[in-house]
C-alpha positions as CSV (number, residue, x, y, z in Angstrom):
1,M,0.8,13.0,-21.0
2,S,3.5,15.7,-20.9
3,D,7.2,15.0,-21.2
4,H,7.6,17.0,-18.0
5,I,5.2,16.1,-15.3
6,S,1.9,14.4,-15.8
7,P,-1.0,15.8,-13.6
8,P,-1.0,14.3,-10.1
9,G,-3.0,11.1,-10.0
10,S,-3.3,10.8,-13.8
11,G,-3.7,7.3,-15.1
12,A,-4.9,5.9,-11.8
13,V,-7.1,2.8,-12.1
14,V,-9.2,1.9,-9.1
15,H,-9.3,-1.8,-8.6
16,P,-12.4,-3.5,-7.1
17,E,-10.5,-4.4,-4.0
18,Q,-9.9,-0.7,-3.2
19,T,-12.6,1.0,-1.2
20,P,-13.9,4.3,-2.3
21,K,-12.1,6.0,0.6
22,S,-8.7,4.5,-0.1
23,R,-6.4,6.2,-2.5
24,P,-4.1,4.6,-5.0
25,V,-0.4,4.4,-4.1
26,R,1.4,7.5,-5.6
27,V,4.6,6.9,-7.5
28,L,7.0,9.4,-9.1
29,V,9.0,8.1,-12.1
30,A,12.2,9.9,-13.0
31,D,13.9,9.0,-16.3
32,D,15.3,11.0,-19.1
33,D,14.4,8.4,-21.7
34,A,10.8,9.2,-22.8
35,D,10.1,5.7,-24.0
36,I,11.1,4.1,-20.7
37,R,9.2,6.8,-18.8
38,R,6.0,6.1,-20.8
39,A,6.4,2.3,-20.5
40,V,6.8,2.5,-16.7
41,L,3.8,4.9,-16.4
42,E,1.7,2.5,-18.5
43,I,2.8,-0.5,-16.3
44,L,1.9,1.4,-13.1
45,S,-1.4,2.7,-14.5
46,D,-2.4,-0.8,-15.5
47,A,-1.6,-2.0,-12.1
48,G,-3.7,0.6,-10.3
49,Y,-1.0,3.0,-9.2
50,A,-1.2,6.8,-9.5
51,A,2.0,7.8,-11.3
52,D,3.6,11.1,-12.2
53,A,6.7,11.6,-14.3
54,A,9.8,13.8,-14.3
55,E,12.3,13.9,-17.2
56,D,15.4,14.5,-15.1
57,G,16.6,14.4,-11.5
58,A,16.3,18.1,-10.9
59,L,12.6,18.2,-11.9
60,A,12.0,15.0,-9.8
61,W,13.5,16.6,-6.7
62,N,11.4,19.7,-7.1
63,T,8.3,17.5,-7.6
64,L,9.2,15.5,-4.5
65,K,9.5,18.6,-2.4
66,R,6.0,19.8,-3.4
67,N,4.0,16.6,-3.4
68,A,3.6,13.5,-1.3
69,Y,4.6,10.2,-2.9
70,D,4.7,6.6,-1.6
71,M,7.6,5.5,-3.9
72,L,10.2,6.9,-6.3
73,I,11.3,5.0,-9.3
74,T,14.4,6.6,-10.9
75,D,17.0,6.1,-13.5
76,N,20.6,6.8,-12.5
77,Q,22.2,8.5,-15.5
78,M,20.1,11.6,-16.0
79,P,20.9,15.2,-16.9
80,K,21.1,17.9,-14.2
81,V,20.8,15.5,-11.2
82,S,21.6,11.8,-11.4
83,G,19.7,9.1,-9.6
84,V,22.4,8.7,-7.0
85,E,22.4,12.5,-6.4
86,L,18.6,12.4,-6.1
87,L,19.0,9.6,-3.5
88,G,21.5,11.8,-1.6
89,K,19.0,14.7,-1.6
90,L,16.2,12.4,-0.3
91,R,18.4,11.0,2.5
92,A,19.7,14.4,3.5
93,A,16.1,15.6,3.7
94,R,15.2,12.5,5.7
95,M,12.4,11.6,3.3
96,K,11.3,8.1,4.1
97,L,10.4,7.0,0.6
98,P,11.2,3.6,-0.9
99,V,13.3,4.0,-4.0
100,I,13.8,1.6,-7.0
101,M,16.6,2.4,-9.3
102,I,16.1,1.3,-12.9
103,T,19.4,1.3,-14.6
104,S,21.6,-0.4,-17.1
105,L,24.7,0.1,-14.9
106,V,24.6,-0.1,-11.1
107,P,27.2,2.3,-9.6
108,E,28.6,-0.3,-7.2
109,H,31.7,1.8,-6.6
110,V,29.6,4.7,-5.3
111,F,27.5,2.4,-3.1
112,A,30.6,0.7,-1.7
113,K,31.9,4.1,-0.5
114,Q,28.6,5.6,0.4
115,P,26.1,2.8,1.3
116,W,23.4,5.2,2.5
117,L,23.0,6.2,-1.2
118,M,21.9,2.6,-2.1
119,P,18.3,2.4,-3.4
120,D,15.9,0.0,-1.7
121,A,15.9,-2.1,-4.9
122,T,17.5,-2.1,-8.2
123,V,16.0,-3.3,-11.5
124,L,18.4,-3.8,-14.5
125,K,17.4,-2.6,-18.0
126,P,15.9,-4.3,-19.9
127,F,13.3,-5.4,-17.3
128,G,10.0,-7.1,-17.3
129,T,6.7,-6.0,-15.8
130,A,6.6,-8.8,-13.3
131,E,10.1,-7.9,-12.0
132,L,9.2,-4.2,-11.5
133,L,5.8,-4.9,-9.9
134,G,7.3,-7.6,-7.7
135,K,9.9,-5.4,-6.2
136,M,7.4,-2.6,-5.7
137,G,5.1,-5.0,-3.9
138,I,7.9,-6.2,-1.6
139,L,8.8,-2.6,-0.7
140,L,5.3,-1.3,-0.3
141,G,4.2,-4.3,1.6
142,A,7.1,-4.0,4.0
143,K,7.2,-0.2,4.4
144,D,6.7,-0.4,8.1
145,K,9.8,-2.5,8.6
146,S,13.3,-1.1,9.2
147,R,15.4,0.1,6.3
148,I,17.8,-2.8,6.8
149,E,15.0,-5.3,6.5
150,L,13.7,-3.5,3.4
151,Q,17.1,-3.7,1.7
152,M,17.4,-7.4,2.5
153,L,13.9,-8.1,1.0
154,A,14.5,-6.0,-2.1
155,H,17.9,-7.5,-2.9
156,A,16.9,-11.1,-2.2
């Protein structure tokens, strides 16, 4: 696995409940901390998700423009483009992609002034596998609902 971007679909595990024609959910993980990035990729792979990684927000944005993903998991404080800036780019491009922000410090002051930059869910560092996968399940299971309903579910 590269520190830049892992090959699309790498690490995917097909669970018995998936039919041969179904594809695993694709997730992009953006975090400048290599240990956290690897840990999240391992959690996702073990759970049957196809996950790719980006070491900063700029690389994540370029990857999102070139590839289709079902979800973004991002840190906030990253070099080049922060998680909040990445969310701004997603919203401006009207990409309808659920976003989980994994962070040690939630930028509440930014969200208070610019609520459209809020992620769909937030996971505080340090976090557990169950918490991350639980929030992912809520967001992915409810992806046909309105954005307001998603935020209510994710922050409950």
